[in-house]
Backbone as XML, in Angstrom:
<?xml version="1.0"?>
<chain id="A" units="angstrom">
  <residue number="1" name="UNK">
    <atom name="N" x="-0.628" y="-4.932" z="19.035"/>
    <atom name="CA" x="-1.325" y="-3.659" z="18.964"/>
    <atom name="C" x="-1.096" y="-3.045" z="17.579"/>
  </residue>
  <residue number="2" name="UNK">
    <atom name="N" x="-2.161" y="-2.555" z="16.996"/>
    <atom name="CA" x="-2.079" y="-1.963" z="15.665"/>
    <atom name="C" x="-1.575" y="-0.528" z="15.760"/>
  </residue>
  <residue number="3" name="UNK">
    <atom name="N" x="-0.616" y="-0.182" z="14.893"/>
    <atom name="CA" x="-0.060" y="1.166" z="14.922"/>
    <atom name="C" x="-0.944" y="2.148" z="14.173"/>
  </residue>
  <residue number="4" name="UNK">
    <atom name="N" x="-1.696" y="1.668" z="13.182"/>
    <atom name="CA" x="-2.631" y="2.529" z="12.446"/>
    <atom name="C" x="-4.026" y="1.961" z="12.631"/>
  </residue>
  <residue number="5" name="UNK">
    <atom name="N" x="-4.949" y="2.813" z="13.086"/>
    <atom name="CA" x="-6.313" y="2.378" z="13.403"/>
    <atom name="C" x="-7.337" y="3.172" z="12.617"/>
  </residue>
  <residue number="6" name="UNK">
    <atom name="N" x="-8.573" y="2.704" z="12.666"/>
    <atom name="CA" x="-9.684" y="3.411" z="12.044"/>
    <atom name="C" x="-9.841" y="4.771" z="12.717"/>
  </residue>
  <residue number="7" name="UNK">
    <atom name="N" x="-10.013" y="5.815" z="11.897"/>
    <atom name="CA" x="-10.188" y="7.165" z="12.421"/>
    <atom name="C" x="-8.910" y="7.976" z="12.499"/>
  </residue>
  <residue number="8" name="UNK">
    <atom name="N" x="-7.746" y="7.362" z="12.294"/>
    <atom name="CA" x="-6.479" y="8.092" z="12.319"/>
    <atom name="C" x="-6.322" y="8.932" z="11.061"/>
  </residue>
  <residue number="9" name="UNK">
    <atom name="N" x="-5.650" y="10.076" z="11.198"/>
    <atom name="CA" x="-5.324" y="10.894" z="10.036"/>
    <atom name="C" x="-3.936" y="10.477" z="9.558"/>
  </residue>
  <residue number="10" name="UNK">
    <atom name="N" x="-3.840" y="10.122" z="8.278"/>
    <atom name="CA" x="-2.598" y="9.608" z="7.727"/>
    <atom name="C" x="-2.174" y="10.412" z="6.497"/>
  </residue>
  <residue number="11" name="UNK">
    <atom name="N" x="-0.890" y="10.263" z="6.129"/>
    <atom name="CA" x="-0.310" y="10.889" z="4.950"/>
    <atom name="C" x="0.253" y="9.780" z="4.072"/>
  </residue>
  <residue number="12" name="UNK">
    <atom name="N" x="0.022" y="9.861" z="2.757"/>
    <atom name="CA" x="0.584" y="8.891" z="1.828"/>
    <atom name="C" x="2.035" y="9.281" z="1.577"/>
  </residue>
  <residue number="13" name="UNK">
    <atom name="N" x="2.966" y="8.335" z="1.770"/>
    <atom name="CA" x="4.382" y="8.650" z="1.635"/>
    <atom name="C" x="4.980" y="8.146" z="0.330"/>
  </residue>
  <residue number="14" name="UNK">
    <atom name="N" x="4.327" y="7.217" z="-0.362"/>
    <atom name="CA" x="4.804" y="6.747" z="-1.659"/>
    <atom name="C" x="3.634" y="6.457" z="-2.567"/>
  </residue>
  <residue number="15" name="UNK">
    <atom name="N" x="3.898" y="6.432" z="-3.862"/>
    <atom name="CA" x="2.875" y="6.069" z="-4.832"/>
    <atom name="C" x="2.308" y="7.270" z="-5.563"/>
  </residue>
  <residue number="16" name="UNK">
    <atom name="N" x="1.264" y="7.025" z="-6.335"/>
    <atom name="CA" x="0.694" y="8.079" z="-7.187"/>
    <atom name="C" x="0.009" y="9.182" z="-6.381"/>
  </residue>
  <residue number="17" name="UNK">
    <atom name="N" x="-0.412" y="8.887" z="-5.165"/>
    <atom name="CA" x="-1.092" y="9.872" z="-4.317"/>
    <atom name="C" x="-0.179" y="10.434" z="-3.229"/>
  </residue>
  <residue number="18" name="UNK">
    <atom name="N" x="1.123" y="10.425" z="-3.459"/>
    <atom name="CA" x="2.098" y="10.874" z="-2.461"/>
    <atom name="C" x="1.785" y="12.302" z="-2.000"/>
  </residue>
  <residue number="19" name="UNK">
    <atom name="N" x="1.776" y="12.492" z="-0.670"/>
    <atom name="CA" x="1.526" y="13.807" z="-0.094"/>
    <atom name="C" x="0.083" y="14.045" z="0.298"/>
  </residue>
  <residue number="20" name="UNK">
    <atom name="N" x="-0.852" y="13.221" z="-0.165"/>
    <atom name="CA" x="-2.264" y="13.417" z="0.177"/>
    <atom name="C" x="-2.516" y="12.979" z="1.617"/>
  </residue>
  <residue number="21" name="UNK">
    <atom name="N" x="-3.435" y="13.707" z="2.270"/>
    <atom name="CA" x="-3.844" y="13.370" z="3.627"/>
    <atom name="C" x="-5.281" y="12.878" z="3.612"/>
  </residue>
  <residue number="22" name="UNK">
    <atom name="N" x="-5.590" y="11.963" z="4.511"/>
    <atom name="CA" x="-6.947" y="11.458" z="4.619"/>
    <atom name="C" x="-7.135" y="10.709" z="5.924"/>
  </residue>
  <residue number="23" name="UNK">
    <atom name="N" x="-8.373" y="10.330" z="6.174"/>
    <atom name="CA" x="-8.734" y="9.601" z="7.385"/>
    <atom name="C" x="-8.923" y="8.127" z="7.050"/>
  </residue>
  <residue number="24" name="UNK">
    <atom name="N" x="-8.457" y="7.258" z="7.932"/>
    <atom name="CA" x="-8.626" y="5.823" z="7.735"/>
    <atom name="C" x="-10.091" y="5.479" z="7.975"/>
  </residue>
  <residue number="25" name="UNK">
    <atom name="N" x="-10.741" y="4.935" z="6.939"/>
    <atom name="CA" x="-12.153" y="4.565" z="7.039"/>
    <atom name="C" x="-12.326" y="3.158" z="7.591"/>
  </residue>
  <residue number="26" name="UNK">
    <atom name="N" x="-11.431" y="2.240" z="7.213"/>
    <atom name="CA" x="-11.554" y="0.849" z="7.662"/>
    <atom name="C" x="-10.238" y="0.123" z="7.456"/>
  </residue>
  <residue number="27" name="UNK">
    <atom name="N" x="-10.046" y="-0.942" z="8.240"/>
    <atom name="CA" x="-8.922" y="-1.850" z="8.015"/>
    <atom name="C" x="-9.472" y="-3.035" z="7.246"/>
  </residue>
  <residue number="28" name="UNK">
    <atom name="N" x="-8.924" y="-3.280" z="6.056"/>
    <atom name="CA" x="-9.387" y="-4.382" z="5.221"/>
    <atom name="C" x="-8.848" y="-5.695" z="5.750"/>
  </residue>
  <residue number="29" name="UNK">
    <atom name="N" x="-7.539" y="-5.760" z="5.983"/>
    <atom name="CA" x="-6.905" y="-6.914" z="6.615"/>
    <atom name="C" x="-5.697" y="-6.392" z="7.390"/>
  </residue>
  <residue number="30" name="UNK">
    <atom name="N" x="-4.766" y="-7.266" z="7.737"/>
    <atom name="CA" x="-3.621" y="-6.849" z="8.548"/>
    <atom name="C" x="-2.712" y="-5.866" z="7.823"/>
  </residue>
  <residue number="31" name="UNK">
    <atom name="N" x="-2.699" y="-5.905" z="6.485"/>
    <atom name="CA" x="-1.755" y="-5.088" z="5.723"/>
    <atom name="C" x="-2.388" y="-3.988" z="4.889"/>
  </residue>
  <residue number="32" name="UNK">
    <atom name="N" x="-3.706" y="-3.916" z="4.797"/>
    <atom name="CA" x="-4.355" y="-2.943" z="3.926"/>
    <atom name="C" x="-5.404" y="-2.135" z="4.684"/>
  </residue>
  <residue number="33" name="UNK">
    <atom name="N" x="-5.470" y="-0.833" z="4.345"/>
    <atom name="CA" x="-6.470" y="0.051" z="4.934"/>
    <atom name="C" x="-7.170" y="0.828" z="3.831"/>
  </residue>
  <residue number="34" name="UNK">
    <atom name="N" x="-8.339" y="1.339" z="4.148"/>
    <atom name="CA" x="-9.106" y="2.172" z="3.230"/>
    <atom name="C" x="-9.000" y="3.606" z="3.735"/>
  </residue>
  <residue number="35" name="UNK">
    <atom name="N" x="-8.414" y="4.494" z="2.902"/>
    <atom name="CA" x="-8.204" y="5.888" z="3.301"/>
    <atom name="C" x="-9.103" y="6.768" z="2.447"/>
  </residue>
  <residue number="36" name="UNK">
    <atom name="N" x="-9.767" y="7.713" z="3.093"/>
    <atom name="CA" x="-10.710" y="8.610" z="2.422"/>
    <atom name="C" x="-9.993" y="9.491" z="1.397"/>
  </residue>
  <residue number="37" name="UNK">
    <atom name="N" x="-10.421" y="9.410" z="0.144"/>
    <atom name="CA" x="-9.894" y="10.255" z="-0.919"/>
    <atom name="C" x="-8.557" y="9.836" z="-1.491"/>
  </residue>
  <residue number="38" name="UNK">
    <atom name="N" x="-8.059" y="8.666" z="-1.115"/>
    <atom name="CA" x="-6.756" y="8.196" z="-1.579"/>
    <atom name="C" x="-6.930" y="6.897" z="-2.350"/>
  </residue>
  <residue number="39" name="UNK">
    <atom name="N" x="-6.135" y="6.728" z="-3.412"/>
    <atom name="CA" x="-6.145" y="5.530" z="-4.239"/>
    <atom name="C" x="-7.529" y="5.305" z="-4.846"/>
  </residue>
  <residue number="40" name="UNK">
    <atom name="N" x="-8.052" y="6.337" z="-5.504"/>
    <atom name="CA" x="-9.380" y="6.272" z="-6.110"/>
    <atom name="C" x="-9.320" y="5.586" z="-7.462"/>
  </residue>
  <residue number="41" name="UNK">
    <atom name="N" x="-10.368" y="4.813" z="-7.755"/>
    <atom name="CA" x="-10.486" y="4.131" z="-9.043"/>
    <atom name="C" x="-11.886" y="4.358" z="-9.581"/>
  </residue>
  <residue number="42" name="UNK">
    <atom name="N" x="-12.016" y="4.365" z="-10.888"/>
    <atom name="CA" x="-13.325" y="4.509" z="-11.518"/>
    <atom name="C" x="-13.909" y="3.116" z="-11.724"/>
  </residue>
  <residue number="43" name="UNK">
    <atom name="N" x="-15.118" y="2.910" z="-11.219"/>
    <atom name="CA" x="-15.793" y="1.621" z="-11.351"/>
    <atom name="C" x="-17.079" y="1.817" z="-12.143"/>
  </residue>
  <residue number="44" name="UNK">
    <atom name="N" x="-17.355" y="0.885" z="-13.040"/>
    <atom name="CA" x="-18.588" y="0.913" z="-13.807"/>
    <atom name="C" x="-19.651" y="0.147" z="-13.027"/>
  </residue>
  <residue number="45" name="UNK">
    <atom name="N" x="-20.767" y="0.824" z="-12.725"/>
    <atom name="CA" x="-21.807" y="0.255" z="-11.876"/>
    <atom name="C" x="-23.087" y="0.085" z="-12.692"/>
  </residue>
  <residue number="46" name="UNK">
    <atom name="N" x="-23.672" y="-1.108" z="-12.606"/>
    <atom name="CA" x="-24.947" y="-1.357" z="-13.272"/>
    <atom name="C" x="-26.076" y="-0.773" z="-12.435"/>
  </residue>
  <residue number="47" name="UNK">
    <atom name="N" x="-27.105" y="-0.264" z="-13.072"/>
    <atom name="CA" x="-28.234" y="0.257" z="-12.290"/>
    <atom name="C" x="-29.018" y="-0.879" z="-11.635"/>
  </residue>
  <residue number="48" name="UNK">
    <atom name="N" x="-29.489" y="-0.630" z="-10.419"/>
    <atom name="CA" x="-30.299" y="-1.598" z="-9.699"/>
    <atom name="C" x="-31.481" y="-0.847" z="-9.074"/>
  </residue>
  <residue number="49" name="UNK">
    <atom name="N" x="-32.628" y="-0.847" z="-9.755"/>
    <atom name="CA" x="-33.764" y="-0.070" z="-9.251"/>
    <atom name="C" x="-34.318" y="-0.582" z="-7.922"/>
  </residue>
  <residue number="50" name="UNK">
    <atom name="N" x="-34.137" y="-1.854" z="-7.623"/>
    <atom name="CA" x="-34.643" y="-2.416" z="-6.366"/>
    <atom name="C" x="-33.885" y="-1.813" z="-5.173"/>
  </residue>
  <residue number="51" name="UNK">
    <atom name="N" x="-32.571" y="-1.695" z="-5.299"/>
    <atom name="CA" x="-31.761" y="-1.114" z="-4.231"/>
    <atom name="C" x="-31.660" y="0.403" z="-4.334"/>
  </residue>
  <residue number="52" name="UNK">
    <atom name="N" x="-32.152" y="0.964" z="-5.418"/>
    <atom name="CA" x="-32.091" y="2.405" z="-5.613"/>
    <atom name="C" x="-30.725" y="2.884" z="-6.073"/>
  </residue>
  <residue number="53" name="UNK">
    <atom name="N" x="-29.961" y="1.993" z="-6.711"/>
    <atom name="CA" x="-28.629" y="2.348" z="-7.186"/>
    <atom name="C" x="-28.721" y="2.803" z="-8.629"/>
  </residue>
  <residue number="54" name="UNK">
    <atom name="N" x="-28.180" y="3.992" z="-8.894"/>
    <atom name="CA" x="-28.173" y="4.514" z="-10.242"/>
    <atom name="C" x="-26.903" y="4.040" z="-10.941"/>
  </residue>
  <residue number="55" name="UNK">
    <atom name="N" x="-26.998" y="3.701" z="-12.200"/>
    <atom name="CA" x="-25.853" y="3.208" z="-12.951"/>
    <atom name="C" x="-24.934" y="4.324" z="-13.391"/>
  </residue>
  <residue number="56" name="UNK">
    <atom name="N" x="-23.749" y="3.946" z="-13.844"/>
    <atom name="CA" x="-22.796" y="4.915" z="-14.368"/>
    <atom name="C" x="-21.392" y="4.634" z="-13.878"/>
  </residue>
  <residue number="57" name="UNK">
    <atom name="N" x="-20.540" y="5.617" z="-14.033"/>
    <atom name="CA" x="-19.148" y="5.487" z="-13.597"/>
    <atom name="C" x="-19.003" y="6.170" z="-12.243"/>
  </residue>
  <residue number="58" name="UNK">
    <atom name="N" x="-18.512" y="5.442" z="-11.262"/>
    <atom name="CA" x="-18.430" y="5.914" z="-9.884"/>
    <atom name="C" x="-16.973" y="5.885" z="-9.424"/>
  </residue>
  <residue number="59" name="UNK">
    <atom name="N" x="-16.541" y="6.924" z="-8.699"/>
    <atom name="CA" x="-15.223" y="6.910" z="-8.071"/>
    <atom name="C" x="-15.311" y="6.124" z="-6.774"/>
  </residue>
  <residue number="60" name="UNK">
    <atom name="N" x="-14.369" y="5.182" z="-6.586"/>
    <atom name="CA" x="-14.388" y="4.330" z="-5.413"/>
    <atom name="C" x="-12.997" y="4.317" z="-4.779"/>
  </residue>
  <residue number="61" name="UNK">
    <atom name="N" x="-12.936" y="4.437" z="-3.441"/>
    <atom name="CA" x="-11.662" y="4.343" z="-2.735"/>
    <atom name="C" x="-11.243" y="2.881" z="-2.668"/>
  </residue>
  <residue number="62" name="UNK">
    <atom name="N" x="-10.002" y="2.613" z="-3.062"/>
    <atom name="CA" x="-9.477" y="1.258" z="-3.047"/>
    <atom name="C" x="-8.473" y="1.120" z="-1.893"/>
  </residue>
  <residue number="63" name="UNK">
    <atom name="N" x="-8.250" y="-0.115" z="-1.412"/>
    <atom name="CA" x="-7.316" y="-0.311" z="-0.294"/>
    <atom name="C" x="-5.887" y="0.075" z="-0.663"/>
  </residue>
  <residue number="64" name="UNK">
    <atom name="N" x="-5.145" y="0.525" z="0.338"/>
    <atom name="CA" x="-3.736" y="0.878" z="0.166"/>
    <atom name="C" x="-2.936" y="0.156" z="1.247"/>
  </residue>
  <residue number="65" name="UNK">
    <atom name="N" x="-1.725" y="-0.251" z="0.907"/>
    <atom name="CA" x="-0.880" y="-0.989" z="1.849"/>
    <atom name="C" x="-0.400" y="-0.050" z="2.958"/>
  </residue>
  <residue number="66" name="UNK">
    <atom name="N" x="-0.322" y="-0.564" z="4.175"/>
    <atom name="CA" x="0.038" y="0.290" z="5.312"/>
    <atom name="C" x="1.490" y="0.753" z="5.263"/>
  </residue>
  <residue number="67" name="UNK">
    <atom name="N" x="2.326" y="0.088" z="4.462"/>
    <atom name="CA" x="3.712" y="0.541" z="4.340"/>
    <atom name="C" x="3.808" y="1.817" z="3.516"/>
  </residue>
  <residue number="68" name="UNK">
    <atom name="N" x="2.748" y="2.171" z="2.787"/>
    <atom name="CA" x="2.742" y="3.362" z="1.947"/>
    <atom name="C" x="2.133" y="4.580" z="2.632"/>
  </residue>
  <residue number="69" name="UNK">
    <atom name="N" x="1.739" y="4.444" z="3.898"/>
    <atom name="CA" x="1.160" y="5.563" z="4.636"/>
    <atom name="C" x="1.867" y="5.719" z="5.973"/>
  </residue>
  <residue number="70" name="UNK">
    <atom name="N" x="1.778" y="6.928" z="6.530"/>
    <atom name="CA" x="2.339" y="7.206" z="7.853"/>
    <atom name="C" x="1.351" y="8.087" z="8.608"/>
  </residue>
  <residue number="71" name="UNK">
    <atom name="N" x="1.343" y="7.961" z="9.914"/>
    <atom name="CA" x="0.454" y="8.754" z="10.753"/>
    <atom name="C" x="0.849" y="10.223" z="10.701"/>
  </residue>
  <residue number="72" name="UNK">
    <atom name="N" x="-0.150" y="11.112" z="10.684"/>
    <atom name="CA" x="0.093" y="12.553" z="10.626"/>
    <atom name="C" x="0.230" y="13.096" z="12.040"/>
  </residue>
  <residue number="73" name="UNK">
    <atom name="N" x="1.354" y="13.770" z="12.298"/>
    <atom name="CA" x="1.609" y="14.373" z="13.603"/>
    <atom name="C" x="1.199" y="15.839" z="13.533"/>
  </residue>
  <residue number="74" name="UNK">
    <atom name="N" x="0.160" y="16.221" z="14.259"/>
    <atom name="CA" x="-0.347" y="17.595" z="14.192"/>
    <atom name="C" x="0.600" y="18.595" z="14.852"/>
  </residue>
  <residue number="75" name="UNK">
    <atom name="N" x="1.461" y="18.147" z="15.767"/>
    <atom name="CA" x="2.398" y="19.053" z="16.425"/>
    <atom name="C" x="3.491" y="19.509" z="15.462"/>
  </residue>
  <residue number="76" name="UNK">
    <atom name="N" x="3.988" y="18.585" z="14.636"/>
    <atom name="CA" x="5.067" y="18.918" z="13.703"/>
    <atom name="C" x="4.551" y="19.182" z="12.293"/>
  </residue>
  <residue number="77" name="UNK">
    <atom name="N" x="3.279" y="18.913" z="12.043"/>
    <atom name="CA" x="2.653" y="19.070" z="10.723"/>
    <atom name="C" x="3.338" y="18.212" z="9.661"/>
  </residue>
  <residue number="78" name="UNK">
    <atom name="N" x="3.833" y="17.025" z="10.060"/>
    <atom name="CA" x="4.506" y="16.112" z="9.139"/>
    <atom name="C" x="4.054" y="14.682" z="9.418"/>
  </residue>
  <residue number="79" name="UNK">
    <atom name="N" x="4.406" y="13.790" z="8.489"/>
    <atom name="CA" x="4.177" y="12.359" z="8.704"/>
    <atom name="C" x="5.183" y="11.871" z="9.744"/>
  </residue>
  <residue number="80" name="UNK">
    <atom name="N" x="4.761" y="10.915" z="10.549"/>
    <atom name="CA" x="5.619" y="10.445" z="11.626"/>
    <atom name="C" x="5.440" y="8.950" z="11.835"/>
  </residue>
  <residue number="81" name="UNK">
    <atom name="N" x="6.513" y="8.326" z="12.332"/>
    <atom name="CA" x="6.440" y="6.909" z="12.671"/>
    <atom name="C" x="5.823" y="6.754" z="14.056"/>
  </residue>
  <residue number="82" name="UNK">
    <atom name="N" x="5.318" y="5.556" z="14.328"/>
    <atom name="CA" x="4.611" y="5.310" z="15.579"/>
    <atom name="C" x="5.288" y="4.159" z="16.316"/>
  </residue>
  <residue number="83" name="UNK">
    <atom name="N" x="5.416" y="4.304" z="17.628"/>
    <atom name="CA" x="5.958" y="3.256" z="18.466"/>
    <atom name="C" x="4.960" y="2.895" z="19.557"/>
  </residue>
  <residue number="84" name="UNK">
    <atom name="N" x="5.222" y="1.804" z="20.232"/>
    <atom name="CA" x="4.368" y="1.335" z="21.327"/>
    <atom name="C" x="5.150" y="1.509" z="22.633"/>
  </residue>
  <residue number="85" name="UNK">
    <atom name="N" x="4.489" y="2.071" z="23.650"/>
    <atom name="CA" x="5.131" y="2.302" z="24.939"/>
    <atom name="C" x="4.239" y="1.746" z="26.039"/>
  </residue>
  <residue number="86" name="UNK">
    <atom name="N" x="4.828" y="1.115" z="27.042"/>
    <atom name="CA" x="4.081" y="0.616" z="28.188"/>
    <atom name="C" x="4.095" y="1.648" z="29.304"/>
  </residue>
  <residue number="87" name="UNK">
    <atom name="N" x="2.920" y="1.919" z="29.839"/>
    <atom name="CA" x="2.820" y="2.855" z="30.966"/>
    <atom name="C" x="3.012" y="2.109" z="32.284"/>
  </residue>
  <residue number="88" name="UNK">
    <atom name="N" x="3.087" y="2.864" z="33.395"/>
    <atom name="CA" x="3.309" y="2.265" z="34.707"/>
    <atom name="C" x="2.169" y="1.343" z="35.124"/>
  </residue>
  <residue number="89" name="UNK">
    <atom name="N" x="0.938" y="1.697" z="34.697"/>
    <atom name="CA" x="-0.221" y="0.891" z="35.094"/>
    <atom name="C" x="-0.432" y="-0.327" z="34.197"/>
  </residue>
  <residue number="90" name="UNK">
    <atom name="N" x="0.488" y="-0.583" z="33.264"/>
    <atom name="CA" x="0.401" y="-1.775" z="32.423"/>
    <atom name="C" x="-0.256" y="-1.562" z="31.074"/>
  </residue>
  <residue number="91" name="UNK">
    <atom name="N" x="-0.842" y="-0.373" z="30.843"/>
    <atom name="CA" x="-1.473" y="-0.111" z="29.550"/>
    <atom name="C" x="-0.412" y="0.131" z="28.491"/>
  </residue>
  <residue number="92" name="UNK">
    <atom name="N" x="-0.728" y="-0.264" z="27.267"/>
    <atom name="CA" x="0.138" y="0.022" z="26.133"/>
    <atom name="C" x="-0.481" y="1.157" z="25.331"/>
  </residue>
  <residue number="93" name="UNK">
    <atom name="N" x="0.327" y="2.145" z="24.979"/>
    <atom name="CA" x="-0.158" y="3.297" z="24.227"/>
    <atom name="C" x="0.746" y="3.524" z="23.027"/>
  </residue>
  <residue number="94" name="UNK">
    <atom name="N" x="0.196" y="4.245" z="22.030"/>
    <atom name="CA" x="0.971" y="4.602" z="20.843"/>
    <atom name="C" x="1.609" y="5.966" z="21.056"/>
  </residue>
  <residue number="95" name="UNK">
    <atom name="N" x="2.867" y="6.089" z="20.643"/>
    <atom name="CA" x="3.592" y="7.354" z="20.767"/>
    <atom name="C" x="4.270" y="7.670" z="19.434"/>
  </residue>
  <residue number="96" name="UNK">
    <atom name="N" x="4.443" y="8.974" z="19.162"/>
    <atom name="CA" x="5.184" y="9.394" z="17.979"/>
    <atom name="C" x="6.677" y="9.224" z="18.244"/>
  </residue>
  <residue number="97" name="UNK">
    <atom name="N" x="7.411" y="8.734" z="17.245"/>
    <atom name="CA" x="8.843" y="8.503" z="17.413"/>
    <atom name="C" x="9.636" y="9.807" z="17.471"/>
  </residue>
  <residue number="98" name="UNK">
    <atom name="N" x="9.187" y="10.844" z="16.789"/>
    <atom name="CA" x="9.988" y="12.074" z="16.708"/>
    <atom name="C" x="10.015" y="12.840" z="18.025"/>
  </residue>
  <residue number="99" name="UNK">
    <atom name="N" x="8.870" y="12.973" z="18.696"/>
    <atom name="CA" x="8.840" y="13.772" z="19.918"/>
    <atom name="C" x="8.347" y="13.010" z="21.151"/>
  </residue>
  <residue number="100" name="UNK">
    <atom name="N" x="7.943" y="11.759" z="20.998"/>
    <atom name="CA" x="7.541" y="10.945" z="22.136"/>
    <atom name="C" x="6.169" y="11.255" z="22.690"/>
  </residue>
  <residue number="101" name="UNK">
    <atom name="N" x="5.397" y="12.115" z="22.015"/>
    <atom name="CA" x="4.053" y="12.459" z="22.492"/>
    <atom name="C" x="3.083" y="11.316" z="22.215"/>
  </residue>
  <residue number="102" name="UNK">
    <atom name="N" x="2.045" y="11.228" z="23.030"/>
    <atom name="CA" x="1.020" y="10.199" z="22.850"/>
    <atom name="C" x="0.164" y="10.516" z="21.624"/>
  </residue>
  <residue number="103" name="UNK">
    <atom name="N" x="-0.246" y="9.455" z="20.947"/>
    <atom name="CA" x="-1.166" y="9.609" z="19.815"/>
    <atom name="C" x="-2.554" y="9.671" z="20.413"/>
  </residue>
  <residue number="104" name="UNK">
    <atom name="N" x="-3.241" y="10.794" z="20.228"/>
    <atom name="CA" x="-4.573" y="10.962" z="20.802"/>
    <atom name="C" x="-5.638" y="10.578" z="19.777"/>
  </residue>
  <residue number="105" name="UNK">
    <atom name="N" x="-6.124" y="9.350" z="19.888"/>
    <atom name="CA" x="-7.178" y="8.869" z="19.010"/>
    <atom name="C" x="-8.043" y="7.870" z="19.726"/>
  </residue>
</chain>
C-alpha cells in the first residue's frame, strides 16, 4: 500500500523548497512524485503551431523524491509520518503516526 497518493496534500521537508505545501499531481514511479508548485524548473519550449503551443521559457514542475516530502496533517497543522493499520473487517487504511487518526483521502 502506498503511503503517499495522488491528491494528497504534502509538505516538503528538505531541499531548496523546504516548507512549501502542495498537492500530489501524479506518481512518476515508486520513488518519485509530481507536486504542484514544488521543484520548478525553467524549460525552453519550441513553438509548435500545429499543436497550438507557443514558444518561450516555461516553468515546469519536476519530480521530487518521496523521502523529501511528508503528508500534511490538518489537525496539527504540521507534516506527519504515515502508517498502515488493519481494521477488523480486513481493510488496510492509512493513519497519522502522531495522533492515530485516519488519513481522509
